[in-house]
ChimeraX commands (.cxc) that place a marker at each C-alpha (Angstrom):
marker #1 position 19.62,-10.16,62.18 radius 0.5
marker #1 position 20.51,-13.81,61.48 radius 0.5
marker #1 position 19.40,-15.18,58.14 radius 0.5
marker #1 position 19.29,-18.80,56.93 radius 0.5
marker #1 position 21.96,-19.77,54.44 radius 0.5
marker #1 position 21.26,-19.84,50.74 radius 0.5
marker #1 position 21.04,-23.66,50.77 radius 0.5
marker #1 position 18.64,-23.60,53.72 radius 0.5
marker #1 position 16.47,-20.96,52.02 radius 0.5
marker #1 position 16.24,-22.83,48.77 radius 0.5
marker #1 position 15.56,-26.15,50.46 radius 0.5
marker #1 position 12.55,-24.57,52.19 radius 0.5
marker #1 position 11.01,-23.56,48.87 radius 0.5
marker #1 position 11.76,-26.70,46.93 radius 0.5
marker #1 position 14.75,-25.39,44.96 radius 0.5
marker #1 position 17.60,-27.22,46.69 radius 0.5
marker #1 position 19.48,-27.80,43.43 radius 0.5
marker #1 position 19.56,-24.17,42.40 radius 0.5
marker #1 position 22.18,-22.76,44.75 radius 0.5
marker #1 position 24.70,-22.07,41.99 radius 0.5
marker #1 position 22.24,-19.80,40.20 radius 0.5
marker #1 position 21.81,-17.46,43.15 radius 0.5
marker #1 position 25.15,-17.83,44.97 radius 0.5
marker #1 position 26.47,-14.44,43.96 radius 0.5
marker #1 position 26.21,-11.64,46.51 radius 0.5
marker #1 position 24.16,-13.66,49.06 radius 0.5
marker #1 position 26.01,-12.16,52.01 radius 0.5
marker #1 position 25.75,-8.66,50.57 radius 0.5
marker #1 position 22.02,-8.95,50.07 radius 0.5
marker #1 position 21.67,-10.24,53.62 radius 0.5
marker #1 position 23.42,-7.17,54.92 radius 0.5
marker #1 position 21.23,-4.90,52.80 radius 0.5
marker #1 position 17.90,-6.52,53.71 radius 0.5
marker #1 position 15.83,-4.22,55.94 radius 0.5
marker #1 position 14.28,-5.29,59.15 radius 0.5
marker #1 position 10.55,-5.79,59.24 radius 0.5
marker #1 position 8.18,-6.34,56.33 radius 0.5
marker #1 position 9.64,-5.69,52.90 radius 0.5
marker #1 position 8.14,-2.63,51.25 radius 0.5
marker #1 position 6.96,-4.50,48.16 radius 0.5
marker #1 position 5.05,-6.98,50.31 radius 0.5
marker #1 position 2.94,-4.33,52.00 radius 0.5
marker #1 position -0.68,-4.02,50.86 radius 0.5
marker #1 position -0.81,-0.22,51.12 radius 0.5
marker #1 position 2.40,0.26,49.19 radius 0.5
marker #1 position 1.27,-2.14,46.48 radius 0.5
marker #1 position -2.01,-0.27,46.16 radius 0.5
marker #1 position -0.39,3.17,45.97 radius 0.5
marker #1 position 2.29,2.14,43.51 radius 0.5
marker #1 position -0.01,0.31,41.11 radius 0.5
marker #1 position -2.58,3.13,41.32 radius 0.5
marker #1 position 0.16,5.55,40.34 radius 0.5
marker #1 position 0.71,3.51,37.20 radius 0.5
marker #1 position -3.03,3.20,36.55 radius 0.5
marker #1 position -2.91,-0.64,36.78 radius 0.5
marker #1 position -6.28,-2.43,36.50 radius 0.5
marker #1 position -7.98,-3.47,39.70 radius 0.5
marker #1 position -7.61,-7.12,38.83 radius 0.5
marker #1 position -3.85,-6.72,38.88 radius 0.5
marker #1 position -3.91,-5.00,42.30 radius 0.5
marker #1 position -6.12,-7.83,43.59 radius 0.5
marker #1 position -3.75,-10.48,42.21 radius 0.5
marker #1 position -0.86,-8.93,44.13 radius 0.5
marker #1 position -2.89,-8.67,47.30 radius 0.5
marker #1 position -3.99,-12.30,47.03 radius 0.5
marker #1 position -0.42,-13.48,46.44 radius 0.5
marker #1 position 0.83,-12.06,49.72 radius 0.5
marker #1 position -0.49,-15.18,51.40 radius 0.5
marker #1 position 2.29,-17.11,49.69 radius 0.5
marker #1 position 4.96,-15.17,51.59 radius 0.5
marker #1 position 3.15,-15.66,54.92 radius 0.5
marker #1 position 2.95,-19.44,54.43 radius 0.5
marker #1 position 6.52,-19.68,53.09 radius 0.5
marker #1 position 8.68,-17.01,54.80 radius 0.5
marker #1 position 11.81,-18.17,53.02 radius 0.5
marker #1 position 10.39,-16.64,49.86 radius 0.5
marker #1 position 10.76,-13.20,51.40 radius 0.5
marker #1 position 14.50,-13.72,51.70 radius 0.5
marker #1 position 14.74,-15.13,48.16 radius 0.5
marker #1 position 12.61,-12.30,46.70 radius 0.5
marker #1 position 14.87,-9.71,48.34 radius 0.5
marker #1 position 17.95,-11.46,46.98 radius 0.5
marker #1 position 16.52,-11.45,43.46 radius 0.5
marker #1 position 15.73,-7.76,43.89 radius 0.5
marker #1 position 19.21,-7.06,45.13 radius 0.5
marker #1 position 20.82,-8.79,42.15 radius 0.5
marker #1 position 18.64,-6.95,39.66 radius 0.5
marker #1 position 19.50,-3.59,41.22 radius 0.5
marker #1 position 23.20,-4.44,41.04 radius 0.5
marker #1 position 22.74,-5.09,37.30 radius 0.5
marker #1 position 23.05,-8.73,36.29 radius 0.5
marker #1 position 23.54,-10.11,32.81 radius 0.5
marker #1 position 20.34,-11.26,31.18 radius 0.5
marker #1 position 21.76,-14.20,29.24 radius 0.5
marker #1 position 24.28,-15.66,31.69 radius 0.5
marker #1 position 22.40,-15.02,34.97 radius 0.5
marker #1 position 18.84,-13.76,34.87 radius 0.5
marker #1 position 17.48,-16.27,32.35 radius 0.5
marker #1 position 18.90,-19.12,34.44 radius 0.5
marker #1 position 16.67,-18.32,37.41 radius 0.5
marker #1 position 14.33,-21.30,37.84 radius 0.5
marker #1 position 10.55,-21.18,38.10 radius 0.5
marker #1 position 9.22,-21.87,41.57 radius 0.5
marker #1 position 7.58,-25.26,42.16 radius 0.5
marker #1 position 3.82,-25.29,42.89 radius 0.5
marker #1 position 4.14,-24.70,46.61 radius 0.5
marker #1 position 1.20,-22.25,46.51 radius 0.5
marker #1 position -1.70,-21.62,44.09 radius 0.5
marker #1 position -0.11,-18.30,43.15 radius 0.5
marker #1 position 3.51,-19.45,43.10 radius 0.5
marker #1 position 3.71,-18.08,39.58 radius 0.5
marker #1 position 3.41,-14.59,41.05 radius 0.5
marker #1 position 6.81,-14.78,42.74 radius 0.5
marker #1 position 8.70,-12.93,39.98 radius 0.5
marker #1 position 5.90,-10.40,39.72 radius 0.5
marker #1 position 6.83,-9.22,43.25 radius 0.5
marker #1 position 10.49,-9.14,42.28 radius 0.5
marker #1 position 9.52,-6.88,39.39 radius 0.5
marker #1 position 7.41,-4.79,41.78 radius 0.5
marker #1 position 10.39,-4.33,44.04 radius 0.5
marker #1 position 12.31,-2.73,41.20 radius 0.5
marker #1 position 9.64,-0.14,40.40 radius 0.5
marker #1 position 10.81,2.65,42.78 radius 0.5
marker #1 position 14.26,2.83,41.16 radius 0.5
marker #1 position 12.79,2.49,37.68 radius 0.5
marker #1 position 10.26,5.28,38.30 radius 0.5
marker #1 position 13.04,7.45,39.69 radius 0.5
marker #1 position 15.02,6.97,36.48 radius 0.5
marker #1 position 12.00,8.03,34.45 radius 0.5
marker #1 position 11.58,11.19,36.52 radius 0.5
marker #1 position 15.27,12.05,36.34 radius 0.5
marker #1 position 15.17,11.76,32.53 radius 0.5
marker #1 position 12.00,13.85,32.25 radius 0.5
marker #1 position 9.91,10.99,30.86 radius 0.5
marker #1 position 6.25,12.08,30.59 radius 0.5
marker #1 position 3.90,10.38,33.05 radius 0.5
marker #1 position 1.68,8.99,30.29 radius 0.5
marker #1 position 4.76,7.34,28.66 radius 0.5
marker #1 position 5.74,5.84,32.01 radius 0.5
marker #1 position 2.28,4.41,32.53 radius 0.5
marker #1 position 2.19,3.01,28.97 radius 0.5
marker #1 position 5.64,1.48,29.37 radius 0.5
marker #1 position 4.83,-0.34,32.59 radius 0.5
marker #1 position 1.43,-1.49,31.30 radius 0.5
marker #1 position 3.52,-4.39,29.96 radius 0.5
marker #1 position 3.24,-5.83,33.46 radius 0.5
marker #1 position -0.51,-6.12,33.03 radius 0.5
marker #1 position -0.17,-7.55,29.53 radius 0.5
marker #1 position 2.23,-10.33,30.54 radius 0.5
marker #1 position 0.37,-11.19,33.72 radius 0.5
marker #1 position -2.85,-11.53,31.69 radius 0.5
marker #1 position -0.92,-13.62,29.16 radius 0.5
marker #1 position 0.26,-15.92,32.00 radius 0.5
marker #1 position -3.29,-16.27,33.29 radius 0.5
marker #1 position -4.63,-17.20,29.84 radius 0.5
marker #1 position -1.99,-19.90,29.51 radius 0.5
marker #1 position -2.05,-21.34,33.03 radius 0.5
marker #1 position -5.50,-20.44,34.44 radius 0.5
marker #1 position -4.05,-18.42,37.34 radius 0.5
marker #1 position -2.11,-15.25,37.89 radius 0.5
marker #1 position 1.68,-15.18,37.42 radius 0.5
marker #1 position 4.54,-13.69,35.48 radius 0.5
marker #1 position 7.35,-15.35,33.51 radius 0.5
marker #1 position 8.63,-12.48,31.30 radius 0.5
marker #1 position 11.12,-11.29,33.93 radius 0.5
marker #1 position 13.18,-14.43,34.40 radius 0.5
marker #1 position 12.24,-16.67,31.48 radius 0.5
marker #1 position 12.97,-14.17,28.69 radius 0.5
marker #1 position 14.48,-11.20,30.59 radius 0.5
marker #1 position 12.17,-8.91,28.61 radius 0.5
marker #1 position 10.94,-6.93,31.66 radius 0.5
marker #1 position 14.48,-6.29,32.87 radius 0.5
marker #1 position 14.70,-3.61,30.18 radius 0.5
marker #1 position 11.68,-1.84,31.71 radius 0.5
marker #1 position 13.31,-1.77,35.18 radius 0.5
marker #1 position 16.60,-0.45,33.83 radius 0.5
marker #1 position 14.84,2.22,31.74 radius 0.5
marker #1 position 16.09,0.88,28.43 radius 0.5
marker #1 position 12.63,0.32,26.94 radius 0.5
marker #1 position 9.78,2.79,26.39 radius 0.5
marker #1 position 6.34,2.56,24.87 radius 0.5
marker #1 position 5.39,5.40,22.58 radius 0.5
marker #1 position 1.95,4.95,21.12 radius 0.5
marker #1 position 1.47,1.32,20.06 radius 0.5
marker #1 position 5.19,0.71,19.55 radius 0.5
marker #1 position 7.98,-0.10,22.06 radius 0.5
marker #1 position 11.54,1.19,21.65 radius 0.5
marker #1 position 14.55,-0.39,23.25 radius 0.5
marker #1 position 17.59,1.83,23.82 radius 0.5
marker #1 position 20.85,0.08,23.08 radius 0.5
marker #1 position 23.93,0.30,20.90 radius 0.5
marker #1 position 23.09,-0.79,17.36 radius 0.5
marker #1 position 25.05,-4.01,16.80 radius 0.5
marker #1 position 25.19,-3.97,13.00 radius 0.5
marker #1 position 27.40,-2.04,10.59 radius 0.5
marker #1 position 25.38,-0.08,8.05 radius 0.5
marker #1 position 26.30,2.91,5.89 radius 0.5
marker #1 position 23.84,5.54,4.76 radius 0.5
marker #1 position 24.80,7.57,1.67 radius 0.5
marker #1 position 23.08,10.42,-0.05 radius 0.5
marker #1 position 23.90,12.75,-2.94 radius 0.5
marker #1 position 25.35,16.05,-1.78 radius 0.5
marker #1 position 22.62,17.98,-3.58 radius 0.5
marker #1 position 19.76,15.63,-2.62 radius 0.5
marker #1 position 18.00,14.30,0.47 radius 0.5
marker #1 position 17.57,10.85,-1.11 radius 0.5
marker #1 position 19.35,8.28,1.16 radius 0.5
marker #1 position 20.62,4.86,0.29 radius 0.5
marker #1 position 21.68,2.29,2.89 radius 0.5
marker #1 position 24.36,-0.32,2.32 radius 0.5
marker #1 position 25.45,-3.19,4.57 radius 0.5
marker #1 position 28.94,-2.85,5.95 radius 0.5
marker #1 position 31.42,-5.57,4.97 radius 0.5
marker #1 position 31.17,-8.94,6.69 radius 0.5
marker #1 position 27.59,-8.68,7.95 radius 0.5
marker #1 position 25.85,-12.09,7.98 radius 0.5
marker #1 position 22.39,-12.43,6.43 radius 0.5
marker #1 position 19.87,-15.18,5.94 radius 0.5
marker #1 position 18.60,-15.99,2.42 radius 0.5
marker #1 position 15.53,-13.84,3.15 radius 0.5
marker #1 position 17.80,-10.80,3.59 radius 0.5
marker #1 position 17.28,-10.52,7.33 radius 0.5
marker #1 position 20.24,-10.43,9.69 radius 0.5
marker #1 position 21.21,-13.97,10.69 radius 0.5
marker #1 position 19.99,-14.63,14.23 radius 0.5
marker #1 position 17.01,-12.22,14.16 radius 0.5
marker #1 position 14.22,-13.80,16.26 radius 0.5
marker #1 position 16.70,-16.60,17.07 radius 0.5
marker #1 position 16.52,-17.88,13.47 radius 0.5
marker #1 position 19.83,-18.86,11.86 radius 0.5
marker #1 position 20.43,-20.03,8.30 radius 0.5
marker #1 position 23.52,-22.14,8.92 radius 0.5
marker #1 position 25.41,-22.86,5.65 radius 0.5
marker #1 position 22.81,-20.94,3.65 radius 0.5
marker #1 position 23.79,-17.64,5.29 radius 0.5
marker #1 position 25.77,-15.14,3.21 radius 0.5
marker #1 position 28.16,-12.29,4.02 radius 0.5
marker #1 position 27.91,-8.78,2.68 radius 0.5
marker #1 position 30.71,-7.06,0.79 radius 0.5
marker #1 position 31.58,-3.42,0.36 radius 0.5
marker #1 position 33.80,-2.21,-2.45 radius 0.5
marker #1 position 35.15,1.33,-2.78 radius 0.5
marker #1 position 37.25,1.68,-5.93 radius 0.5
marker #1 position 37.57,3.75,-9.01 radius 0.5
marker #1 position 35.73,6.57,-7.31 radius 0.5
marker #1 position 32.59,4.58,-6.66 radius 0.5
marker #1 position 31.06,2.45,-3.90 radius 0.5
marker #1 position 29.08,-0.75,-4.29 radius 0.5
marker #1 position 27.61,-3.30,-1.93 radius 0.5
marker #1 position 24.40,-4.92,-0.74 radius 0.5
marker #1 position 21.63,-2.33,-0.63 radius 0.5
marker #1 position 19.18,-2.41,2.28 radius 0.5
marker #1 position 15.68,-2.40,0.84 radius 0.5
marker #1 position 13.27,0.19,2.35 radius 0.5
marker #1 position 11.22,-2.77,3.56 radius 0.5
marker #1 position 14.06,-3.78,5.85 radius 0.5
marker #1 position 15.96,-6.58,4.18 radius 0.5
marker #1 position 19.29,-6.77,2.33 radius 0.5
marker #1 position 19.37,-7.48,-1.38 radius 0.5
marker #1 position 22.04,-10.22,-1.93 radius 0.5
marker #1 position 23.32,-8.84,-5.23 radius 0.5
marker #1 position 26.04,-6.20,-5.14 radius 0.5
marker #1 position 25.00,-2.88,-6.62 radius 0.5
marker #1 position 26.26,0.70,-6.69 radius 0.5
marker #1 position 25.06,2.86,-3.82 radius 0.5
marker #1 position 23.56,5.32,-6.31 radius 0.5
marker #1 position 24.05,4.20,-9.88 radius 0.5
marker #1 position 25.80,6.72,-12.09 radius 0.5
marker #1 position 27.25,8.77,-9.26 radius 0.5
marker #1 position 30.84,8.83,-8.07 radius 0.5
marker #1 position 32.10,9.06,-4.51 radius 0.5
marker #1 position 32.84,12.76,-5.07 radius 0.5
marker #1 position 29.08,13.42,-5.38 radius 0.5
marker #1 position 28.09,11.29,-2.35 radius 0.5
marker #1 position 28.50,11.73,1.37 radius 0.5
marker #1 position 28.15,9.32,4.26 radius 0.5
marker #1 position 25.47,10.60,6.64 radius 0.5
marker #1 position 25.48,7.78,9.11 radius 0.5
marker #1 position 27.63,4.84,10.07 radius 0.5
marker #1 position 27.95,2.76,13.23 radius 0.5
marker #1 position 31.73,2.30,13.00 radius 0.5
marker #1 position 34.13,5.27,12.57 radius 0.5
marker #1 position 34.97,6.01,8.95 radius 0.5
marker link #1:1,2 radius 0.2
marker link #1:2,3 radius 0.2
marker link #1:3,4 radius 0.2
marker link #1:4,5 radius 0.2
marker link #1:5,6 radius 0.2
marker link #1:6,7 radius 0.2
marker link #1:7,8 radius 0.2
marker link #1:8,9 radius 0.2
marker link #1:9,10 radius 0.2
marker link #1:10,11 radius 0.2
marker link #1:11,12 radius 0.2
marker link #1:12,13 radius 0.2
marker link #1:13,14 radius 0.2
marker link #1:14,15 radius 0.2
marker link #1:15,16 radius 0.2
marker link #1:16,17 radius 0.2
marker link #1:17,18 radius 0.2
marker link #1:18,19 radius 0.2
marker link #1:19,20 radius 0.2
marker link #1:20,21 radius 0.2
marker link #1:21,22 radius 0.2
marker link #1:22,23 radius 0.2
marker link #1:23,24 radius 0.2
marker link #1:24,25 radius 0.2
marker link #1:25,26 radius 0.2
marker link #1:26,27 radius 0.2
marker link #1:27,28 radius 0.2
marker link #1:28,29 radius 0.2
marker link #1:29,30 radius 0.2
marker link #1:30,31 radius 0.2
marker link #1:31,32 radius 0.2
marker link #1:32,33 radius 0.2
marker link #1:33,34 radius 0.2
marker link #1:34,35 radius 0.2
marker link #1:35,36 radius 0.2
marker link #1:36,37 radius 0.2
marker link #1:37,38 radius 0.2
marker link #1:38,39 radius 0.2
marker link #1:39,40 radius 0.2
marker link #1:40,41 radius 0.2
marker link #1:41,42 radius 0.2
marker link #1:42,43 radius 0.2
marker link #1:43,44 radius 0.2
marker link #1:44,45 radius 0.2
marker link #1:45,46 radius 0.2
marker link #1:46,47 radius 0.2
marker link #1:47,48 radius 0.2
marker link #1:48,49 radius 0.2
marker link #1:49,50 radius 0.2
marker link #1:50,51 radius 0.2
marker link #1:51,52 radius 0.2
marker link #1:52,53 radius 0.2
marker link #1:53,54 radius 0.2
marker link #1:54,55 radius 0.2
marker link #1:55,56 radius 0.2
marker link #1:56,57 radius 0.2
marker link #1:57,58 radius 0.2
marker link #1:58,59 radius 0.2
marker link #1:59,60 radius 0.2
marker link #1:60,61 radius 0.2
marker link #1:61,62 radius 0.2
marker link #1:62,63 radius 0.2
marker link #1:63,64 radius 0.2
marker link #1:64,65 radius 0.2
marker link #1:65,66 radius 0.2
marker link #1:66,67 radius 0.2
marker link #1:67,68 radius 0.2
marker link #1:68,69 radius 0.2
marker link #1:69,70 radius 0.2
marker link #1:70,71 radius 0.2
marker link #1:71,72 radius 0.2
marker link #1:72,73 radius 0.2
marker link #1:73,74 radius 0.2
marker link #1:74,75 radius 0.2
marker link #1:75,76 radius 0.2
marker link #1:76,77 radius 0.2
marker link #1:77,78 radius 0.2
marker link #1:78,79 radius 0.2
marker link #1:79,80 radius 0.2
marker link #1:80,81 radius 0.2
marker link #1:81,82 radius 0.2
marker link #1:82,83 radius 0.2
marker link #1:83,84 radius 0.2
marker link #1:84,85 radius 0.2
marker link #1:85,86 radius 0.2
marker link #1:86,87 radius 0.2
marker link #1:87,88 radius 0.2
marker link #1:88,89 radius 0.2
marker link #1:89,90 radius 0.2
marker link #1:90,91 radius 0.2
marker link #1:91,92 radius 0.2
marker link #1:92,93 radius 0.2
marker link #1:93,94 radius 0.2
marker link #1:94,95 radius 0.2
marker link #1:95,96 radius 0.2
marker link #1:96,97 radius 0.2
marker link #1:97,98 radius 0.2
marker link #1:98,99 radius 0.2
marker link #1:99,100 radius 0.2
marker link #1:100,101 radius 0.2
marker link #1:101,102 radius 0.2
marker link #1:102,103 radius 0.2
marker link #1:103,104 radius 0.2
marker link #1:104,105 radius 0.2
marker link #1:105,106 radius 0.2
marker link #1:106,107 radius 0.2
marker link #1:107,108 radius 0.2
marker link #1:108,109 radius 0.2
marker link #1:109,110 radius 0.2
marker link #1:110,111 radius 0.2
marker link #1:111,112 radius 0.2
marker link #1:112,113 radius 0.2
marker link #1:113,114 radius 0.2
marker link #1:114,115 radius 0.2
marker link #1:115,116 radius 0.2
marker link #1:116,117 radius 0.2
marker link #1:117,118 radius 0.2
marker link #1:118,119 radius 0.2
marker link #1:119,120 radius 0.2
marker link #1:120,121 radius 0.2
marker link #1:121,122 radius 0.2
marker link #1:122,123 radius 0.2
marker link #1:123,124 radius 0.2
marker link #1:124,125 radius 0.2
marker link #1:125,126 radius 0.2
marker link #1:126,127 radius 0.2
marker link #1:127,128 radius 0.2
marker link #1:128,129 radius 0.2
marker link #1:129,130 radius 0.2
marker link #1:130,131 radius 0.2
marker link #1:131,132 radius 0.2
marker link #1:132,133 radius 0.2
marker link #1:133,134 radius 0.2
marker link #1:134,135 radius 0.2
marker link #1:135,136 radius 0.2
marker link #1:136,137 radius 0.2
marker link #1:137,138 radius 0.2
marker link #1:138,139 radius 0.2
marker link #1:139,140 radius 0.2
marker link #1:140,141 radius 0.2
marker link #1:141,142 radius 0.2
marker link #1:142,143 radius 0.2
marker link #1:143,144 radius 0.2
marker link #1:144,145 radius 0.2
marker link #1:145,146 radius 0.2
marker link #1:146,147 radius 0.2
marker link #1:147,148 radius 0.2
marker link #1:148,149 radius 0.2
marker link #1:149,150 radius 0.2
marker link #1:150,151 radius 0.2
marker link #1:151,152 radius 0.2
marker link #1:152,153 radius 0.2
marker link #1:153,154 radius 0.2
marker link #1:154,155 radius 0.2
marker link #1:155,156 radius 0.2
marker link #1:156,157 radius 0.2
marker link #1:157,158 radius 0.2
marker link #1:158,159 radius 0.2
marker link #1:159,160 radius 0.2
marker link #1:160,161 radius 0.2
marker link #1:161,162 radius 0.2
marker link #1:162,163 radius 0.2
marker link #1:163,164 radius 0.2
marker link #1:164,165 radius 0.2
marker link #1:165,166 radius 0.2
marker link #1:166,167 radius 0.2
marker link #1:167,168 radius 0.2
marker link #1:168,169 radius 0.2
marker link #1:169,170 radius 0.2
marker link #1:170,171 radius 0.2
marker link #1:171,172 radius 0.2
marker link #1:172,173 radius 0.2
marker link #1:173,174 radius 0.2
marker link #1:174,175 radius 0.2
marker link #1:175,176 radius 0.2
marker link #1:176,177 radius 0.2
marker link #1:177,178 radius 0.2
marker link #1:178,179 radius 0.2
marker link #1:179,180 radius 0.2
marker link #1:180,181 radius 0.2
marker link #1:181,182 radius 0.2
marker link #1:182,183 radius 0.2
marker link #1:183,184 radius 0.2
marker link #1:184,185 radius 0.2
marker link #1:185,186 radius 0.2
marker link #1:186,187 radius 0.2
marker link #1:187,188 radius 0.2
marker link #1:188,189 radius 0.2
marker link #1:189,190 radius 0.2
marker link #1:190,191 radius 0.2
marker link #1:191,192 radius 0.2
marker link #1:192,193 radius 0.2
marker link #1:193,194 radius 0.2
marker link #1:194,195 radius 0.2
marker link #1:195,196 radius 0.2
marker link #1:196,197 radius 0.2
marker link #1:197,198 radius 0.2
marker link #1:198,199 radius 0.2
marker link #1:199,200 radius 0.2
marker link #1:200,201 radius 0.2
marker link #1:201,202 radius 0.2
marker link #1:202,203 radius 0.2
marker link #1:203,204 radius 0.2
marker link #1:204,205 radius 0.2
marker link #1:205,206 radius 0.2
marker link #1:206,207 radius 0.2
marker link #1:207,208 radius 0.2
marker link #1:208,209 radius 0.2
marker link #1:209,210 radius 0.2
marker link #1:210,211 radius 0.2
marker link #1:211,212 radius 0.2
marker link #1:212,213 radius 0.2
marker link #1:213,214 radius 0.2
marker link #1:214,215 radius 0.2
marker link #1:215,216 radius 0.2
marker link #1:216,217 radius 0.2
marker link #1:217,218 radius 0.2
marker link #1:218,219 radius 0.2
marker link #1:219,220 radius 0.2
marker link #1:220,221 radius 0.2
marker link #1:221,222 radius 0.2
marker link #1:222,223 radius 0.2
marker link #1:223,224 radius 0.2
marker link #1:224,225 radius 0.2
marker link #1:225,226 radius 0.2
marker link #1:226,227 radius 0.2
marker link #1:227,228 radius 0.2
marker link #1:228,229 radius 0.2
marker link #1:229,230 radius 0.2
marker link #1:230,231 radius 0.2
marker link #1:231,232 radius 0.2
marker link #1:232,233 radius 0.2
marker link #1:233,234 radius 0.2
marker link #1:234,235 radius 0.2
marker link #1:235,236 radius 0.2
marker link #1:236,237 radius 0.2
marker link #1:237,238 radius 0.2
marker link #1:238,239 radius 0.2
marker link #1:239,240 radius 0.2
marker link #1:240,241 radius 0.2
marker link #1:241,242 radius 0.2
marker link #1:242,243 radius 0.2
marker link #1:243,244 radius 0.2
marker link #1:244,245 radius 0.2
marker link #1:245,246 radius 0.2
marker link #1:246,247 radius 0.2
marker link #1:247,248 radius 0.2
marker link #1:248,249 radius 0.2
marker link #1:249,250 radius 0.2
marker link #1:250,251 radius 0.2
marker link #1:251,252 radius 0.2
marker link #1:252,253 radius 0.2
marker link #1:253,254 radius 0.2
marker link #1:254,255 radius 0.2
marker link #1:255,256 radius 0.2
marker link #1:256,257 radius 0.2
marker link #1:257,258 radius 0.2
marker link #1:258,259 radius 0.2
marker link #1:259,260 radius 0.2
marker link #1:260,261 radius 0.2
marker link #1:261,262 radius 0.2
marker link #1:262,263 radius 0.2
marker link #1:263,264 radius 0.2
marker link #1:264,265 radius 0.2
marker link #1:265,266 radius 0.2
marker link #1:266,267 radius 0.2
marker link #1:267,268 radius 0.2
marker link #1:268,269 radius 0.2
marker link #1:269,270 radius 0.2
marker link #1:270,271 radius 0.2
marker link #1:271,272 radius 0.2
marker link #1:272,273 radius 0.2
marker link #1:273,274 radius 0.2
marker link #1:274,275 radius 0.2
marker link #1:275,276 radius 0.2
marker link #1:276,277 radius 0.2
marker link #1:277,278 radius 0.2
marker link #1:278,279 radius 0.2
marker link #1:279,280 radius 0.2
marker link #1:280,281 radius 0.2
marker link #1:281,282 radius 0.2
marker link #1:282,283 radius 0.2
view
């Protein structure tokens, strides 16, 4: 099968200046692209997959309506497959995924393009859930985020679409089985990036958490950079002192922020009566 080049494909969909964003693995995705209609662009497959996840009928209808976009602009099929191929290969969210551009308004439902790319990743994502023994109700709850963000897009733009895959990269975590919804909360599985120490008395269950040395905090006691908020010169660094048989540093308040003043882990107790129960870095 002979495919158009990347530049030709992008020119057909009004993205001629975006070749650098998608240049990686173009030939490989061409070789992997199946003949015939792509599975995630088939009405029956869309219906069966979304029904399995108990998606609302309005979401199924939106995907069925959007198929017209790929019939009128066949180059989008090739681009959608390439995006799917890159996601399955595992691309970096910050340096690659979030640089993918939004499609121009070449169709009333052009905003749905990345929703189909997300749809294409569902078989592998659902397989990961099954292999890990994730309960079906947790899987359905987790992927209900697709409905939430498509409805959010519709409220903002007056038509169906999805931006939380490429604009923020949030939905990539769902496809890679790093994020799960349990009840009303979502949990993202990743290595904890901050150094914290949890102490308790050997004869007690009472824990106390201290910040490891050199952690950077905002004046409000939150880690600098949380929610993309940085304090600049007002930020402060934590200290940790272990001397004379005691340990002191910045205590993490049970409400989730660090207290800037240095204090003993547990006043009046020496290191011999304390034990570290948890720490990110080896002791």
